[in-house]
Phi, psi and omega in degrees: 000334183302314179299323180295310180295318178301314180297318180297310182295318181294316180297318178295319179299323182280327190266341184294321182303150182284082177267180181301315182299313181296317180298317181296313180297316179300314180296324179295321176295323184283329190259356177260142181294323179243140181300324182299335180291340180266359182298324178304320179291318181296311182295318180298314179298319179296316180296316180298317178295322178299317179297314181296318180295317179298314180297321180298313181291330182287350174114010179296331180301323180296320180292311183301313185276003175273342183245114181298320182294330180288320176297317178300316181297318180293319179295317180293315179297322179298320179300310182290321180298311182291324178298318180291314182294326175298320179294318179298315181291322179297322183280350182280089182256006182289146184278168178298318181300316180296318179299319182290324178294328178275002181068018175061192178291138174290165180302319181295317179293322178298313181297315181297313183291316180298320179294321182291317181283349178265309186268338182256008180267102182303328179295316179294321180297314181294322178297311183293308183291315183290311186276305182292317180299315180293318181295327182292343180294344180283349184238158176221158175057231184301318182297322179296318181287332174294317177299314181297313181298321179299316179298317182293315181298317178300319180300311181295316179298320182297314181295319177298314181296320181298316180292323179294315178297319178301318180297315180297316179292322177299326179290325180280318186265067185299328182273353174081011182295316180295317181297319178294321178295319179297321178299319180296314179297317180298318180299318180296316179298318180294322177294324176297319176298320180297317178297322177297318178297319178296321178295319179297321178297314180296320184290341180281347178278000000 
């Protein structure tokens, strides 16, 4: 049971902060008239996280942290990526009603955006590969796959729950004031993450 509990707690610890991926999934739940319309974003985020977790447990973390230049590149890319995404979220002042009138993001745009903030986000990659990959080294065989499965299941449950909560809040917050305030808070948190990535890059010199 220890690998299972460890995986659940670790996955929740990594996924709970208001990152770009979480904000996007939440917004899709809030801005679509039907919950099913936000499924492309949920499924894409879940699949991408599953891939990253599997790669981390399979040993990619050992490769990444063996090359100093690769770590430097990820930290630098993470700084610029998060700084830009924070700006995009900060500037998104459109209301829930307006998004619904525009029919929200199409399935194709949801898949593209969810994949980009999942697979092209150096901060998420470093968290998954660095933390989950390193933690998985404590287990072997059956226990390792139990740990891996726990992390993956938590990820899927979290994205589904996030979209459901977003939908409920979107129904209550028709004018989008709460959603806009949340975007501002999220942008500030993402900028703090960007500064942390920049600090990590600087400290490696």
